[in-house]
Backbone and ligand atoms as CSV (ligand in chain L), in Angstrom:
chain,resi,resn,atom,element,x,y,z
A,1,MET,N,N,-18.225,-72.417,-236.928
A,1,MET,CA,C,-17.647,-71.884,-235.670
A,1,MET,C,C,-17.219,-73.016,-234.773
A,2,GLY,N,N,-16.073,-72.837,-234.167
A,2,GLY,CA,C,-15.540,-73.852,-233.252
A,2,GLY,C,C,-16.343,-73.927,-232.036
A,3,THR,N,N,-16.119,-74.984,-231.262
A,3,THR,CA,C,-16.963,-75.108,-230.066
A,3,THR,C,C,-16.622,-74.081,-229.036
A,4,ASP,N,N,-15.423,-73.776,-228.813
A,4,ASP,CA,C,-15.129,-72.762,-227.802
A,4,ASP,C,C,-15.737,-71.436,-228.135
A,5,ALA,N,N,-15.688,-71.053,-229.422
A,5,ALA,CA,C,-16.340,-69.764,-229.837
A,5,ALA,C,C,-17.856,-69.813,-229.538
A,6,ASP,N,N,-18.408,-71.023,-229.472
A,6,ASP,CA,C,-19.812,-71.135,-229.221
A,6,ASP,C,C,-20.139,-71.168,-227.757
A,7,GLY,N,N,-19.174,-70.968,-226.912
A,7,GLY,CA,C,-19.339,-70.955,-225.475
A,7,GLY,C,C,-19.269,-72.202,-224.758
A,8,ARG,N,N,-18.424,-73.105,-225.164
A,8,ARG,CA,C,-18.257,-74.416,-224.494
A,8,ARG,C,C,-17.518,-74.165,-223.233
A,9,ILE,N,N,-18.148,-74.452,-222.166
A,9,ILE,CA,C,-17.522,-74.189,-220.816
A,9,ILE,C,C,-16.738,-75.330,-220.384
A,10,ALA,N,N,-17.283,-76.599,-220.350
A,10,ALA,CA,C,-16.621,-77.801,-219.916
A,10,ALA,C,C,-17.429,-78.982,-220.167
A,11,PRO,N,N,-16.823,-80.146,-220.266
A,11,PRO,CA,C,-17.523,-81.359,-220.296
A,11,PRO,C,C,-18.309,-81.582,-218.934
A,12,LEU,N,N,-19.533,-82.225,-218.989
A,12,LEU,CA,C,-20.191,-82.474,-217.743
A,12,LEU,C,C,-19.335,-83.302,-216.763
A,13,SER,N,N,-18.476,-84.121,-217.258
A,13,SER,CA,C,-17.690,-84.983,-216.423
A,13,SER,C,C,-16.680,-84.068,-215.655
A,14,ALA,N,N,-16.422,-82.794,-216.063
A,14,ALA,CA,C,-15.466,-81.986,-215.317
A,14,ALA,C,C,-16.126,-81.219,-214.245
A,15,VAL,N,N,-17.488,-81.227,-214.130
A,15,VAL,CA,C,-18.178,-80.438,-213.129
A,15,VAL,C,C,-18.153,-81.212,-211.882
A,16,PRO,N,N,-17.557,-80.724,-210.791
A,16,PRO,CA,C,-17.517,-81.455,-209.563
A,16,PRO,C,C,-18.889,-81.659,-208.956
A,17,THR,N,N,-19.132,-82.725,-208.320
A,17,THR,CA,C,-20.523,-83.032,-207.674
A,17,THR,C,C,-20.492,-82.645,-206.234
A,18,ASP,N,N,-19.433,-82.149,-205.682
A,18,ASP,CA,C,-19.472,-81.662,-204.299
A,18,ASP,C,C,-18.919,-80.270,-204.121
A,19,SER,N,N,-18.829,-79.561,-205.248
A,19,SER,CA,C,-18.287,-78.172,-205.247
A,19,SER,C,C,-18.834,-77.498,-206.486
A,20,THR,N,N,-18.014,-76.597,-207.003
A,20,THR,CA,C,-18.357,-75.809,-208.108
A,20,THR,C,C,-17.182,-75.645,-209.157
A,21,LEU,N,N,-17.586,-75.343,-210.357
A,21,LEU,CA,C,-16.606,-75.092,-211.426
A,21,LEU,C,C,-16.639,-73.575,-211.800
A,22,LEU,N,N,-15.503,-72.892,-211.712
A,22,LEU,CA,C,-15.502,-71.491,-211.809
A,22,LEU,C,C,-15.077,-71.085,-213.222
A,23,PHE,N,N,-15.718,-70.113,-213.817
A,23,PHE,CA,C,-15.332,-69.675,-215.103
A,23,PHE,C,C,-15.640,-68.149,-215.216
A,24,ARG,N,N,-15.225,-67.543,-216.412
A,24,ARG,CA,C,-15.403,-66.075,-216.544
A,24,ARG,C,C,-16.339,-65.801,-217.769
A,25,VAL,N,N,-17.087,-64.852,-217.591
A,25,VAL,CA,C,-17.973,-64.329,-218.654
A,25,VAL,C,C,-17.695,-62.767,-218.795
A,26,ALA,N,N,-18.121,-62.297,-219.988
A,26,ALA,CA,C,-18.161,-60.837,-220.204
A,26,ALA,C,C,-19.521,-60.481,-220.775
A,27,GLU,N,N,-19.928,-59.268,-220.382
A,27,GLU,CA,C,-21.253,-58.823,-220.886
A,27,GLU,C,C,-21.242,-58.735,-222.353
A,28,ARG,N,N,-22.194,-59.332,-222.973
A,28,ARG,CA,C,-22.187,-59.482,-224.382
A,28,ARG,C,C,-22.395,-58.066,-225.072
A,29,ASP,N,N,-23.232,-57.266,-224.509
A,29,ASP,CA,C,-23.441,-55.903,-225.170
A,29,ASP,C,C,-22.212,-55.147,-225.167
A,30,GLN,N,N,-21.384,-55.252,-224.122
A,30,GLN,CA,C,-20.139,-54.478,-224.165
A,30,GLN,C,C,-19.144,-54.931,-225.309
A,31,CYS,N,N,-19.094,-56.283,-225.397
A,31,CYS,CA,C,-18.251,-56.735,-226.508
A,31,CYS,C,C,-18.700,-56.247,-227.831
A,32,GLU,N,N,-20.073,-56.319,-228.048
A,32,GLU,CA,C,-20.579,-55.880,-229.360
A,32,GLU,C,C,-20.433,-54.382,-229.599
A,33,GLU,N,N,-20.589,-53.648,-228.475
A,33,GLU,CA,C,-20.462,-52.199,-228.566
A,33,GLU,C,C,-18.998,-51.845,-228.911
A,34,ARG,N,N,-18.013,-52.514,-228.202
A,34,ARG,CA,C,-16.688,-52.250,-228.405
A,34,ARG,C,C,-16.193,-52.669,-229.777
A,35,GLY,N,N,-16.953,-53.597,-230.367
A,35,GLY,CA,C,-16.566,-54.083,-231.672
A,35,GLY,C,C,-17.406,-53.595,-232.776
A,36,SER,N,N,-17.875,-52.479,-232.659
A,36,SER,CA,C,-18.836,-51.931,-233.687
A,36,SER,C,C,-18.270,-51.912,-234.993
A,37,ASP,N,N,-16.948,-51.600,-235.041
A,37,ASP,CA,C,-16.244,-51.544,-236.318
A,37,ASP,C,C,-15.733,-52.923,-236.758
A,38,ASN,N,N,-15.392,-53.729,-235.832
A,38,ASN,CA,C,-14.810,-55.072,-236.188
A,38,ASN,C,C,-15.240,-56.016,-235.049
A,39,SER,N,N,-16.561,-56.297,-234.905
A,39,SER,CA,C,-16.993,-57.134,-233.811
A,39,SER,C,C,-16.354,-58.498,-233.708
A,40,GLU,N,N,-16.125,-59.079,-234.862
A,40,GLU,CA,C,-15.558,-60.417,-234.847
A,40,GLU,C,C,-14.205,-60.420,-234.155
A,41,GLU,N,N,-13.344,-59.392,-234.426
A,41,GLU,CA,C,-12.053,-59.417,-233.735
A,41,GLU,C,C,-12.112,-59.235,-232.317
A,42,VAL,N,N,-13.004,-58.322,-231.835
A,42,VAL,CA,C,-13.179,-58.061,-230.449
A,42,VAL,C,C,-13.735,-59.256,-229.731
A,43,MET,N,N,-14.738,-59.884,-230.344
A,43,MET,CA,C,-15.359,-61.077,-229.740
A,43,MET,C,C,-14.375,-62.133,-229.597
A,44,THR,N,N,-13.481,-62.291,-230.589
A,44,THR,CA,C,-12.426,-63.290,-230.537
A,44,THR,C,C,-11.439,-62.977,-229.343
A,45,THR,N,N,-11.134,-61.716,-229.324
A,45,THR,CA,C,-10.143,-61.285,-228.221
A,45,THR,C,C,-10.827,-61.677,-226.819
A,46,CYS,N,N,-12.058,-61.360,-226.664
A,46,CYS,CA,C,-12.722,-61.742,-225.380
A,46,CYS,C,C,-12.743,-63.201,-225.131
A,47,SER,N,N,-13.049,-63.940,-226.212
A,47,SER,CA,C,-13.150,-65.403,-226.017
A,47,SER,C,C,-11.767,-66.000,-225.771
A,48,ASP,N,N,-10.711,-65.334,-226.241
A,48,ASP,CA,C,-9.351,-65.850,-226.023
A,48,ASP,C,C,-8.781,-65.470,-224.695
A,49,GLY,N,N,-9.527,-64.733,-223.901
A,49,GLY,CA,C,-8.892,-64.413,-222.596
A,49,GLY,C,C,-9.391,-63.113,-222.016
A,50,GLY,N,N,-10.168,-62.401,-222.779
A,50,GLY,CA,C,-10.758,-61.183,-222.266
A,50,GLY,C,C,-9.765,-60.152,-222.044
A,51,VAL,N,N,-8.563,-60.042,-222.633
A,51,VAL,CA,C,-7.519,-59.076,-222.287
A,51,VAL,C,C,-8.033,-57.615,-222.386
A,52,ASP,N,N,-8.910,-57.396,-223.255
A,52,ASP,CA,C,-9.423,-56.052,-223.498
A,52,ASP,C,C,-10.743,-55.780,-222.829
A,53,CYS,N,N,-11.256,-56.807,-222.139
A,53,CYS,CA,C,-12.601,-56.703,-221.615
A,53,CYS,C,C,-12.479,-56.296,-220.116
A,54,LYS,N,N,-13.031,-55.101,-219.812
A,54,LYS,CA,C,-12.886,-54.569,-218.512
A,54,LYS,C,C,-13.945,-55.103,-217.450
A,55,ASP,N,N,-14.987,-55.754,-218.053
A,55,ASP,CA,C,-16.122,-56.095,-217.171
A,55,ASP,C,C,-16.251,-57.629,-217.147
A,56,GLU,N,N,-15.240,-58.367,-217.026
A,56,GLU,CA,C,-15.286,-59.723,-216.816
A,56,GLU,C,C,-15.887,-59.939,-215.510
A,57,ARG,N,N,-16.690,-61.058,-215.419
A,57,ARG,CA,C,-17.335,-61.485,-214.208
A,57,ARG,C,C,-17.129,-62.932,-214.019
A,58,GLU,N,N,-17.244,-63.409,-212.807
A,58,GLU,CA,C,-17.129,-64.875,-212.549
A,58,GLU,C,C,-18.509,-65.524,-212.429
A,59,ALA,N,N,-18.508,-66.721,-212.929
A,59,ALA,CA,C,-19.689,-67.546,-212.838
A,59,ALA,C,C,-19.371,-68.863,-212.409
A,60,LEU,N,N,-20.324,-69.731,-212.014
A,60,LEU,CA,C,-19.944,-71.131,-211.568
A,60,LEU,C,C,-21.013,-72.026,-212.085
A,61,LEU,N,N,-20.522,-73.257,-212.353
A,61,LEU,CA,C,-21.412,-74.356,-212.704
A,61,LEU,C,C,-21.523,-75.239,-211.403
A,62,VAL,N,N,-22.689,-75.749,-211.233
A,62,VAL,CA,C,-22.886,-76.714,-210.045
A,62,VAL,C,C,-23.813,-77.775,-210.563
A,63,ALA,N,N,-23.380,-79.007,-210.184
A,63,ALA,CA,C,-24.127,-80.202,-210.607
A,63,ALA,C,C,-25.467,-80.303,-209.912
A,64,THR,N,N,-26.558,-80.552,-210.575
A,64,THR,CA,C,-27.866,-80.625,-209.974
A,64,THR,C,C,-28.423,-82.045,-210.033
A,65,GLU,N,N,-27.785,-82.859,-210.971
A,65,GLU,CA,C,-28.155,-84.303,-211.052
A,65,GLU,C,C,-26.894,-85.075,-211.394
A,66,THR,N,N,-26.813,-86.290,-210.851
A,66,THR,CA,C,-25.660,-87.091,-211.128
A,66,THR,C,C,-26.126,-88.556,-211.506
A,67,ASP,N,N,-25.289,-89.282,-212.197
A,67,ASP,CA,C,-25.536,-90.702,-212.473
A,67,ASP,C,C,-24.968,-91.549,-211.344
A,68,ASP,N,N,-25.059,-92.821,-211.611
A,68,ASP,CA,C,-24.607,-93.758,-210.505
A,68,ASP,C,C,-23.150,-93.895,-210.463
A,69,THR,N,N,-22.393,-93.189,-211.340
A,69,THR,CA,C,-20.886,-93.066,-211.151
A,69,THR,C,C,-20.581,-91.770,-210.530
A,70,ASP,N,N,-21.556,-91.081,-210.029
A,70,ASP,CA,C,-21.339,-89.712,-209.368
A,70,ASP,C,C,-20.737,-88.719,-210.369
A,71,THR,N,N,-21.171,-88.792,-211.656
A,71,THR,CA,C,-20.848,-87.841,-212.656
A,71,THR,C,C,-22.061,-86.923,-212.915
A,72,ALA,N,N,-21.717,-85.658,-213.045
A,72,ALA,CA,C,-22.873,-84.699,-213.312
A,72,ALA,C,C,-23.613,-85.086,-214.607
A,73,THR,N,N,-24.903,-85.047,-214.551
A,73,THR,CA,C,-25.730,-85.210,-215.726
A,73,THR,C,C,-26.588,-83.939,-216.062
A,74,ALA,N,N,-26.628,-83.105,-215.063
A,74,ALA,CA,C,-27.313,-81.745,-215.285
A,74,ALA,C,C,-26.652,-80.775,-214.394
A,75,VAL,N,N,-26.677,-79.537,-214.799
A,75,VAL,CA,C,-26.054,-78.500,-214.070
A,75,VAL,C,C,-26.918,-77.313,-214.044
A,76,SER,N,N,-26.636,-76.364,-213.115
A,76,SER,CA,C,-27.165,-74.968,-213.083
A,76,SER,C,C,-25.968,-74.026,-213.106
A,77,CYS,N,N,-26.285,-72.751,-213.404
A,77,CYS,CA,C,-25.117,-71.866,-213.517
A,77,CYS,C,C,-25.608,-70.455,-212.884
A,78,TRP,N,N,-24.674,-69.985,-212.046
A,78,TRP,CA,C,-24.950,-68.741,-211.320
A,78,TRP,C,C,-23.770,-67.785,-211.368
A,79,LEU,N,N,-24.062,-66.522,-211.405
A,79,LEU,CA,C,-22.988,-65.591,-211.170
A,79,LEU,C,C,-22.449,-65.752,-209.835
A,80,ASN,N,N,-21.111,-65.527,-209.673
A,80,ASN,CA,C,-20.408,-65.924,-208.502
A,80,ASN,C,C,-20.416,-64.907,-207.425
A,81,PHE,N,N,-21.573,-64.535,-206.866
A,81,PHE,CA,C,-21.651,-63.650,-205.744
A,81,PHE,C,C,-22.827,-63.955,-204.942
A,82,CYS,N,N,-22.702,-63.649,-203.593
A,82,CYS,CA,C,-23.719,-63.876,-202.656
A,82,CYS,C,C,-24.817,-62.857,-202.770
A,83,GLN,N,N,-25.985,-63.143,-202.330
A,83,GLN,CA,C,-27.062,-62.200,-202.326
A,83,GLN,C,C,-27.133,-61.384,-201.045
A,84,HIS,N,N,-26.295,-61.713,-200.120
A,84,HIS,CA,C,-26.242,-60.848,-198.844
A,84,HIS,C,C,-25.419,-59.646,-199.093
A,85,PHE,N,N,-24.162,-59.886,-199.400
A,85,PHE,CA,C,-23.248,-58.797,-199.852
A,85,PHE,C,C,-22.686,-59.275,-201.183
A,86,THR,N,N,-23.047,-58.490,-202.206
A,86,THR,CA,C,-22.778,-58.868,-203.565
A,86,THR,C,C,-21.376,-58.828,-203.985
A,87,HIS,N,N,-20.456,-58.245,-203.124
A,87,HIS,CA,C,-19.055,-58.316,-203.419
A,87,HIS,C,C,-18.408,-59.526,-202.915
A,88,ILE,N,N,-19.137,-60.382,-202.244
A,88,ILE,CA,C,-18.638,-61.591,-201.649
A,88,ILE,C,C,-18.885,-62.762,-202.623
A,89,LYS,N,N,-17.728,-63.487,-202.911
A,89,LYS,CA,C,-17.860,-64.594,-203.878
A,89,LYS,C,C,-18.241,-65.915,-203.092
A,90,LEU,N,N,-19.117,-66.764,-203.743
A,90,LEU,CA,C,-19.404,-68.020,-203.217
A,90,LEU,C,C,-18.174,-68.951,-203.417
A,91,ASP,N,N,-17.677,-68.963,-204.631
A,91,ASP,CA,C,-16.468,-69.702,-204.984
A,91,ASP,C,C,-15.324,-68.695,-205.015
A,92,LYS,N,N,-14.415,-68.904,-204.019
A,92,LYS,CA,C,-13.280,-68.003,-203.808
A,92,LYS,C,C,-12.048,-68.443,-204.649
A,93,GLY,N,N,-12.232,-69.482,-205.511
A,93,GLY,CA,C,-11.152,-69.909,-206.353
A,93,GLY,C,C,-10.846,-71.392,-206.177
A,94,SER,N,N,-11.444,-72.022,-205.135
A,94,SER,CA,C,-11.159,-73.364,-204.813
A,94,SER,C,C,-12.453,-74.230,-204.832
A,95,GLY,N,N,-13.523,-73.647,-205.351
A,95,GLY,CA,C,-14.802,-74.323,-205.339
A,95,GLY,C,C,-15.642,-73.902,-204.123
A,96,ALA,N,N,-16.909,-73.724,-204.350
A,96,ALA,CA,C,-17.799,-73.258,-203.211
A,96,ALA,C,C,-18.085,-74.449,-202.323
A,97,ALA,N,N,-18.290,-74.211,-201.108
A,97,ALA,CA,C,-18.726,-75.214,-200.182
A,97,ALA,C,C,-20.132,-75.655,-200.507
A,98,MET,N,N,-20.393,-76.927,-200.303
A,98,MET,CA,C,-21.696,-77.432,-200.496
A,98,MET,C,C,-22.135,-78.367,-199.389
A,99,ARG,N,N,-23.465,-78.491,-199.175
A,99,ARG,CA,C,-24.008,-79.472,-198.243
A,99,ARG,C,C,-25.399,-79.820,-198.665
A,100,ASP,N,N,-25.691,-81.142,-198.873
A,100,ASP,CA,C,-27.029,-81.514,-199.251
A,100,ASP,C,C,-27.589,-80.775,-200.440
A,101,ASP,N,N,-26.801,-80.726,-201.432
A,101,ASP,CA,C,-27.309,-80.005,-202.683
A,101,ASP,C,C,-27.575,-78.538,-202.575
A,102,GLU,N,N,-26.879,-77.967,-201.595
A,102,GLU,CA,C,-26.994,-76.541,-201.446
A,102,GLU,C,C,-25.603,-75.850,-201.425
A,103,LEU,N,N,-25.439,-74.746,-202.078
A,103,LEU,CA,C,-24.262,-73.951,-201.986
A,103,LEU,C,C,-24.341,-73.195,-200.691
A,104,ILE,N,N,-23.085,-73.040,-200.104
A,104,ILE,CA,C,-22.991,-72.298,-198.867
A,104,ILE,C,C,-22.133,-71.122,-199.020
A,105,CYS,N,N,-22.608,-69.926,-198.591
A,105,CYS,CA,C,-21.671,-68.753,-198.492
A,105,CYS,C,C,-21.141,-68.854,-197.103
A,106,GLU,N,N,-19.860,-68.989,-197.030
A,106,GLU,CA,C,-19.208,-69.224,-195.722
A,106,GLU,C,C,-18.940,-67.977,-194.966
A,107,ASN,N,N,-19.248,-66.748,-195.605
A,107,ASN,CA,C,-19.059,-65.560,-194.806
A,107,ASN,C,C,-20.082,-65.424,-193.656
A,108,HIS,N,N,-21.382,-65.671,-193.967
A,108,HIS,CA,C,-22.362,-65.544,-192.902
A,108,HIS,C,C,-23.311,-66.739,-192.929
A,109,GLY,N,N,-22.957,-67.821,-193.655
A,109,GLY,CA,C,-23.761,-69.007,-193.569
A,109,GLY,C,C,-25.019,-69.122,-194.408
A,110,ALA,N,N,-25.138,-68.363,-195.393
A,110,ALA,CA,C,-26.374,-68.480,-196.239
A,110,ALA,C,C,-26.280,-69.798,-197.059
A,111,TYR,N,N,-27.427,-70.422,-197.226
A,111,TYR,CA,C,-27.528,-71.634,-198.049
A,111,TYR,C,C,-28.420,-71.318,-199.271
A,112,PHE,N,N,-27.929,-71.852,-200.459
A,112,PHE,CA,C,-28.635,-71.616,-201.668
A,112,PHE,C,C,-28.902,-72.956,-202.330
A,113,GLU,N,N,-30.110,-73.235,-202.766
A,113,GLU,CA,C,-30.319,-74.494,-203.524
A,113,GLU,C,C,-29.582,-74.506,-204.831
A,114,ALA,N,N,-28.925,-75.512,-205.070
A,114,ALA,CA,C,-28.075,-75.665,-206.215
A,114,ALA,C,C,-28.870,-75.515,-207.544
A,115,ASP,N,N,-30.108,-76.057,-207.528
A,115,ASP,CA,C,-30.902,-76.152,-208.795
A,115,ASP,C,C,-31.738,-74.872,-208.984
A,116,SER,N,N,-32.204,-74.195,-207.914
A,116,SER,CA,C,-33.065,-73.074,-208.053
A,116,SER,C,C,-32.349,-71.713,-207.757
A,117,GLY,N,N,-31.253,-71.828,-206.990
A,117,GLY,CA,C,-30.540,-70.604,-206.525
A,117,GLY,C,C,-31.191,-69.894,-205.361
A,118,LEU,N,N,-32.266,-70.471,-204.873
A,118,LEU,CA,C,-33.031,-69.889,-203.806
A,118,LEU,C,C,-32.253,-69.944,-202.446
A,119,CYS,N,N,-32.152,-68.801,-201.807
A,119,CYS,CA,C,-31.573,-68.841,-200.440
A,119,CYS,C,C,-32.631,-69.414,-199.431
A,120,THR,N,N,-32.252,-70.557,-198.831
A,120,THR,CA,C,-33.170,-71.176,-197.903
A,120,THR,C,C,-32.922,-70.925,-196.495
A,121,TYR,N,N,-31.730,-70.346,-196.233
A,121,TYR,CA,C,-31.345,-70.051,-194.808
A,121,TYR,C,C,-30.279,-68.996,-194.835
A,122,GLY,N,N,-30.284,-68.096,-193.911
A,122,GLY,CA,C,-29.278,-67.113,-193.785
A,122,GLY,C,C,-29.790,-65.714,-193.915
A,123,PRO,N,N,-28.896,-64.688,-193.933
A,123,PRO,CA,C,-29.307,-63.328,-193.891
A,123,PRO,C,C,-30.021,-62.817,-195.153
A,124,CYS,N,N,-29.935,-63.558,-196.236
A,124,CYS,CA,C,-30.596,-63.270,-197.545
A,124,CYS,C,C,-31.668,-64.157,-197.865
A,125,GLU,N,N,-32.170,-64.952,-196.861
A,125,GLU,CA,C,-33.274,-65.986,-197.095
A,125,GLU,C,C,-34.332,-65.417,-197.943
A,126,GLY,N,N,-34.744,-66.128,-198.968
A,126,GLY,CA,C,-35.735,-65.693,-199.912
A,126,GLY,C,C,-35.252,-65.097,-201.203
A,127,ALA,N,N,-33.938,-64.647,-201.170
A,127,ALA,CA,C,-33.344,-64.130,-202.409
A,127,ALA,C,C,-32.881,-65.250,-203.254
A,128,THR,N,N,-32.626,-64.918,-204.467
A,128,THR,CA,C,-32.198,-65.973,-205.468
A,128,THR,C,C,-30.926,-65.518,-206.165
A,129,LEU,N,N,-30.022,-66.472,-206.352
A,129,LEU,CA,C,-28.776,-66.135,-207.088
A,129,LEU,C,C,-29.092,-65.697,-208.494
A,130,ALA,N,N,-28.182,-64.995,-209.144
A,130,ALA,CA,C,-28.336,-64.501,-210.509
A,130,ALA,C,C,-27.954,-65.661,-211.442
A,131,ALA,N,N,-28.945,-65.949,-212.266
A,131,ALA,CA,C,-28.791,-67.218,-213.153
A,131,ALA,C,C,-28.197,-66.745,-214.583
A,132,LEU,N,N,-27.407,-67.702,-215.057
A,132,LEU,CA,C,-26.987,-67.689,-216.401
A,132,LEU,C,C,-27.581,-68.931,-217.192
A,133,GLU,N,N,-27.913,-68.771,-218.411
A,133,GLU,CA,C,-28.490,-69.916,-219.202
A,133,GLU,C,C,-27.330,-70.766,-219.680
A,134,THR,N,N,-27.521,-72.013,-219.551
A,134,THR,CA,C,-26.533,-72.987,-220.144
A,134,THR,C,C,-27.330,-74.022,-220.917
A,135,THR,N,N,-26.657,-74.759,-221.772
A,135,THR,CA,C,-27.272,-75.953,-222.403
A,135,THR,C,C,-26.210,-77.023,-222.459
A,136,VAL,N,N,-26.754,-78.261,-222.573
A,136,VAL,CA,C,-25.799,-79.388,-222.615
A,136,VAL,C,C,-25.955,-80.072,-223.994
A,137,VAL,N,N,-24.865,-80.242,-224.687
A,137,VAL,CA,C,-24.879,-80.877,-226.082
A,137,VAL,C,C,-23.695,-81.955,-226.058
A,138,ASP,N,N,-24.170,-83.172,-226.358
A,138,ASP,CA,C,-23.204,-84.237,-226.471
A,138,ASP,C,C,-22.254,-84.258,-225.280
A,139,GLY,N,N,-22.852,-84.089,-224.091
A,139,GLY,CA,C,-21.974,-84.214,-222.874
A,139,GLY,C,C,-21.242,-83.013,-222.535
A,140,ASP,N,N,-21.262,-81.920,-223.264
A,140,ASP,CA,C,-20.574,-80.698,-222.990
A,140,ASP,C,C,-21.532,-79.568,-222.580
A,141,VAL,N,N,-21.083,-78.795,-221.646
A,141,VAL,CA,C,-21.942,-77.648,-221.156
A,141,VAL,C,C,-21.498,-76.371,-221.875
A,142,TYR,N,N,-22.571,-75.691,-222.413
A,142,TYR,CA,C,-22.277,-74.415,-223.195
A,142,TYR,C,C,-23.001,-73.302,-222.444
A,143,LEU,N,N,-22.323,-72.123,-222.523
A,143,LEU,CA,C,-23.097,-70.979,-222.084
A,143,LEU,C,C,-23.999,-70.566,-223.230
A,144,ALA,N,N,-25.299,-70.400,-222.869
A,144,ALA,CA,C,-26.313,-69.993,-223.922
A,144,ALA,C,C,-27.199,-68.936,-223.381
A,145,ASP,N,N,-26.425,-67.823,-222.980
A,145,ASP,CA,C,-27.052,-66.673,-222.315
A,145,ASP,C,C,-27.048,-65.478,-223.240
A,146,ASP,N,N,-28.199,-64.800,-223.346
A,146,ASP,CA,C,-28.288,-63.679,-224.194
A,146,ASP,C,C,-27.392,-62.458,-223.761
A,147,ASP,N,N,-27.103,-62.441,-222.470
A,147,ASP,CA,C,-26.415,-61.263,-221.877
A,147,ASP,C,C,-24.876,-61.456,-221.678
A,148,TYR,N,N,-24.412,-62.696,-221.700
A,148,TYR,CA,C,-23.051,-62.967,-221.421
A,148,TYR,C,C,-22.343,-63.808,-222.382
A,149,GLU,N,N,-21.067,-63.560,-222.634
A,149,GLU,CA,C,-20.197,-64.261,-223.483
A,149,GLU,C,C,-19.197,-65.124,-222.701
A,150,PHE,N,N,-19.015,-66.394,-223.028
A,150,PHE,CA,C,-17.998,-67.186,-222.331
A,150,PHE,C,C,-16.621,-66.588,-222.587
A,151,VAL,N,N,-15.811,-66.441,-221.560
A,151,VAL,CA,C,-14.471,-65.969,-221.715
A,151,VAL,C,C,-13.406,-67.124,-221.474
A,152,GLY,N,N,-13.469,-67.853,-220.426
A,152,GLY,CA,C,-12.602,-68.862,-220.191
A,152,GLY,C,C,-12.787,-69.540,-218.758
A,153,ARG,N,N,-12.108,-70.559,-218.548
A,153,ARG,CA,C,-12.179,-71.256,-217.212
A,153,ARG,C,C,-11.326,-70.497,-216.199
A,154,GLY,N,N,-11.706,-70.667,-214.975
A,154,GLY,CA,C,-10.929,-70.129,-213.814
A,154,GLY,C,C,-11.411,-68.752,-213.403
A,155,PRO,N,N,-10.670,-68.185,-212.440
A,155,PRO,CA,C,-11.119,-66.814,-211.916
A,155,PRO,C,C,-10.665,-65.672,-212.735
A,156,VAL,N,N,-11.333,-64.524,-212.446
A,156,VAL,CA,C,-10.905,-63.284,-213.107
A,156,VAL,C,C,-9.532,-62.921,-212.453
A,157,GLU,N,N,-8.486,-62.858,-213.241
A,157,GLU,CA,C,-7.160,-62.669,-212.733
A,157,GLU,C,C,-6.937,-61.190,-212.232
A,158,THR,N,N,-7.535,-60.253,-212.871
A,158,THR,CA,C,-7.291,-58.841,-212.498
A,158,THR,C,C,-8.286,-58.351,-211.484
A,159,ASP,N,N,-9.179,-59.251,-211.031
A,159,ASP,CA,C,-10.166,-58.780,-210.162
A,159,ASP,C,C,-9.525,-58.368,-208.837
A,160,GLY,N,N,-9.794,-57.173,-208.241
A,160,GLY,CA,C,-9.352,-56.887,-206.949
A,160,GLY,C,C,-10.278,-57.674,-206.030
A,161,ASP,N,N,-9.656,-58.713,-205.285
A,161,ASP,CA,C,-10.392,-59.561,-204.535
A,161,ASP,C,C,-10.935,-58.951,-203.255
A,162,LEU,N,N,-12.150,-58.493,-203.343
A,162,LEU,CA,C,-12.765,-57.798,-202.179
A,162,LEU,C,C,-13.111,-58.809,-201.111
A,163,THR,N,N,-12.967,-60.073,-201.409
A,163,THR,CA,C,-13.295,-61.102,-200.399
A,163,THR,C,C,-12.069,-61.513,-199.700
A,164,SER,N,N,-10.879,-60.880,-199.982
A,164,SER,CA,C,-9.696,-61.385,-199.439
A,164,SER,C,C,-9.649,-61.265,-197.830
A,165,THR,N,N,-10.561,-60.381,-197.308
A,165,THR,CA,C,-10.603,-60.216,-195.827
A,165,THR,C,C,-11.625,-61.207,-195.294
A,166,SER,N,N,-12.106,-62.094,-196.160
A,166,SER,CA,C,-13.005,-63.117,-195.663
A,166,SER,C,C,-12.398,-63.929,-194.430
A,167,ASN,N,N,-13.291,-64.407,-193.671
A,167,ASN,CA,C,-12.727,-65.238,-192.534
A,167,ASN,C,C,-12.615,-66.652,-192.958
A,168,VAL,N,N,-12.726,-66.925,-194.318
A,168,VAL,CA,C,-12.523,-68.246,-194.809
A,168,VAL,C,C,-11.159,-68.406,-195.486
A,169,GLU,N,N,-10.426,-69.382,-195.141
A,169,GLU,CA,C,-9.143,-69.687,-195.803
A,169,GLU,C,C,-9.268,-71.046,-196.429
A,170,PHE,N,N,-8.704,-71.150,-197.605
A,170,PHE,CA,C,-8.663,-72.492,-198.253
A,170,PHE,C,C,-7.204,-72.899,-198.363
L,1,LIG,S1,S,-22.019,-62.437,-197.535
L,1,LIG,FE1,FE,-22.892,-64.327,-197.983
L,1,LIG,S2,S,-24.085,-64.716,-196.221
L,1,LIG,FE2,FE,-23.210,-62.734,-195.813
């Protein structure tokens, strides 16, 4: 199997250390169910861009450790929504805001630890972001989650952006 089919998201060097890297996932069960007669074809379709997959979701990588050249050496991975209002994205397409190793939801100012996902301040204090499993092999980050299949880098194109009324502009 090729590396992309194995869920290669990005090299560690592509993960920003002061923001987030946005990508798309699809629920693995849905792909498998849809492909009950020809799962390989459907899984390939999803991996090639998710054109038939109605339940794509956004996720983000965030650096949790860096080396002395400010390159990410470890990451965590979260679904791209706030725990206060779950239709609000942390990364609206240009990278999530960060401060002192915490992700910031700029809608109402919640702070989430980049490594644990715990909300340390804000209206959802004590809640935790929804995690996805990743692994790093030879400097590349792979999605290694039982529930989600990697689809591709960037935002969900067909997503009705419910955050467009946000008070944040990039
Ligand atoms: S929607 Fe994120 S803090 Fe309110």
